[in-house]
C-alpha positions in Angstrom: 30.1 8.1 13.3 28.4 9.2 10.1 26.3 6.1 10.0 25.2 6.5 13.6 24.2 10.1 13.0 22.3 9.1 9.9 20.5 6.4 11.8 19.6 8.8 14.7 18.4 11.4 12.2 16.2 8.8 10.5 14.8 7.5 13.8 14.1 11.1 14.9 12.2 11.9 11.7 10.2 8.6 11.9 9.3 9.5 15.6 8.0 12.9 14.5 5.9 11.2 11.8 4.5 8.8 14.4 3.6 11.7 16.7 1.9 13.4 13.8 -0.2 10.3 13.1 -0.9 9.8 16.8 -2.3 13.4 17.0 -4.5 12.9 14.0 -5.7 9.5 15.4 -6.4 11.0 18.8 -8.4 13.8 17.3 -10.2 11.8 14.6 -10.8 8.5 16.5 -11.0 6.5 13.2 -14.0 4.2 13.1 -16.4 6.5 15.0 -17.9 7.7 11.7 -17.1 7.7 8.0 -15.4 11.1 8.0 -13.0 10.0 10.8 -11.2 7.8 8.3 -10.3 10.7 6.0 -7.8 12.5 8.2 -6.4 9.2 9.6 -5.8 7.5 6.2 -4.5 10.5 4.4 -2.2 11.3 7.3 -0.9 7.7 7.3 -0.4 8.0 3.5 1.2 11.4 3.1 2.6 11.8 6.7 4.1 8.4 7.4 4.3 5.9 4.5 5.1 8.2 1.6 8.0 9.9 3.4 9.3 6.5 4.3 9.1 5.5 0.6 11.0 8.7 -0.2 13.6 7.9 2.5 14.3 4.3 1.2 15.4 5.6 -2.2 17.5 8.5 -0.9 20.8 8.8 0.9 18.9 9.4 4.2 18.2 5.7 4.5 20.4 3.9 7.0 18.9 0.6 5.9 19.8 1.5 2.3 23.5 1.1 3.1 23.1 -2.6 3.9 20.9 -3.7 1.0 21.2 -3.4 -2.8 19.8 -0.4 -4.7 17.5 -2.7 -6.7 15.8 -4.0 -3.5 15.5 -0.4 -2.2 13.6 0.5 -5.4 11.3 -2.4 -4.7 10.7 -1.3 -1.1 10.1 2.2 -2.4 7.6 1.0 -5.0 5.6 -1.1 -2.5 5.4 1.7 0.1 4.4 4.3 -2.5 1.7 2.0 -3.8 0.3 1.4 -0.3 0.4 5.2 0.4 -1.5 6.0 -2.8 -4.1 3.3 -2.1 -4.7 4.6 1.5 -4.9 8.2 0.3 -7.4 7.1 -2.4 -9.6 5.5 0.3 -9.3 8.5 2.5 -10.3 10.8 -0.4 -13.3 8.5 -1.2 -14.4 8.7 2.5 -14.5 12.5 2.5 -16.3 12.6 -0.9 -19.0 10.1 0.2 -19.4 11.8 3.5 -20.0 15.2 2.0 -22.5 13.8 -0.5 -24.3 12.0 2.4 -24.6 15.3 4.3 -25.3 17.5 1.3 -22.2 19.6 1.8 -20.3 21.3 -1.0 -16.9 20.1 -2.2 -13.7 22.0 -2.6 -14.5 25.1 -0.5 -11.3 25.5 1.4 -7.6 25.8 0.7 -7.1 22.5 2.5 -9.4 20.7 0.1 -7.8 22.1 -3.0 -4.3 21.3 -1.8 -5.4 17.9 -0.6 -6.9 17.0 -4.0 -4.0 18.4 -5.9 -1.5 16.5 -3.8 -3.4 13.2 -4.4 -3.5 13.8 -8.2 0.2 14.8 -8.1 0.9 11.5 -6.2 -0.9 9.5 -8.9 1.2 11.1 -11.7 4.4 10.7 -9.7 3.6 7.0 -9.2 2.9 6.6 -12.9 6.3 8.2 -13.6 8.0 5.8 -11.2 6.2 2.9 -12.9 7.6 3.9 -16.3 11.1 4.2 -14.8 10.9 0.7 -13.4 9.4 -0.7 -16.7 11.0 1.4 -19.5 9.6 -0.9 -22.2 6.1 0.5 -21.3 7.2 4.1 -21.5 5.6 6.1 -24.4 7.9 7.0 -27.3 7.5 10.7 -26.6 8.5 10.4 -22.9 12.0 11.5 -21.8 14.8 9.0 -21.5 15.5 7.0 -18.3 18.1 9.4 -17.0 15.8 12.5 -17.5 12.9 10.6 -16.0 14.9 9.8 -12.9 15.8 13.4 -12.5 12.3 14.7 -12.9 11.0 12.0 -10.6 13.4 13.0 -7.8 12.6 16.8 -8.1 8.9 16.1 -8.3 9.2 14.0 -5.1 10.3 17.1 -3.2 7.5 19.1 -4.8 5.0 16.4 -3.8 6.2 16.5 -0.2 5.9 20.2 -0.2 2.3 20.0 -1.4 1.6 17.4 1.3 3.1 19.7 4.0 0.9 22.7 2.8 -2.2 20.5 2.9 -1.3 19.5 6.5 -0.8 23.1 7.5 -4.2 24.2 6.0 -5.9 21.3 7.8 -5.2 23.1 11.1 -7.5 25.9 9.9 -10.4 23.6 9.0 -13.7 23.8 11.0 -13.3 20.2 12.1 -9.8 20.7 13.6 -11.0 23.9 15.3 -13.6 21.9 17.2 -11.1 19.3 18.6 -8.5 20.2 21.1 -5.6 18.3 22.7 -2.3 18.9 24.6 -0.9 22.0 23.0 2.8 20.9 23.0 1.9 17.6 21.4 -0.4 19.2 18.9 2.3 21.8 18.0 4.9 19.0 17.5 2.7 16.8 15.4 0.6 19.3 13.4 3.0 22.2 13.0 6.6 21.2 13.5 6.4 17.9 11.6 5.0 19.3 8.3 7.8 21.9 8.4 10.5 19.3 9.0 8.9 17.2 6.2 9.1 20.0 3.7 12.7 21.0 4.6 13.9 17.4 4.6 12.5 16.6 1.2 14.0 19.7 -0.5 17.4 19.2 1.2 17.5 15.5 0.2 16.9 16.3 -3.5 19.3 19.2 -3.4 22.0 17.0 -1.8 21.5 14.3 -4.4 22.3 16.7 -7.2 18.9 16.4 -8.9 18.4 20.2 -9.1 21.8 20.6 -10.7 21.1 18.0 -13.2 17.7 19.4 -14.0 19.2 22.8 -14.7 22.1 21.3 -16.5 24.7 23.5 -14.8 26.8 23.9 -11.7 29.0 21.4 -9.9 27.5 18.2 -8.8 27.8 17.1 -5.1 30.5 14.6 -4.3 28.9 11.1 -4.4 28.9 9.1 -1.2 31.0 6.0 -1.9 29.0 4.0 0.6 25.8 4.7 -1.2 25.0 2.8 -4.5 21.9 5.0 -5.3 22.1 7.0 -8.5 19.8 9.3 -10.3 
């Protein structure tokens, strides 16, 4: 019963992510101009692919109960790499578009949170790379155990930043000019970012990463069916 509930929960979240991306695609119509690729690619990166990368390495993954932890790490790394590349292309599109139209950069909360989230994702990916290849880790860097704990907690922070950037996008001039079905818009652009933020924090809390980071308090009882460890 527990595995069925976990699968339904994962399918439900993925469906919300798809609704979010559909809303953005419907509004942006990617391909109509250079700017249109910015909301679509960044939403695909931070709203769909990166959360899935987060899911595959966590206990939320229904698939993770049937494959080895090592393979889950590989899936996580591939998805994370793809998400960062898409986000980078999306950021390049908005940068070039503003330069072409002689518009100033970083004038809204959305732009600042968006840039900060992208830079955060780069550092988070670098941390994951050093966890996968410890021989390349600098001597002054924390040990593998500490790195895994920091990486897990920062993953939740990264998802929070992405959620805030999504929220602020609703107040941008571009979004204000584009309208669609209110119920669909509310689900994709308001409810989904909220669920994304809560889900990320709860997953890291449930894994015990916060306890381990603080070095106190009882650790959650590990799930015997899950081979993932921090």
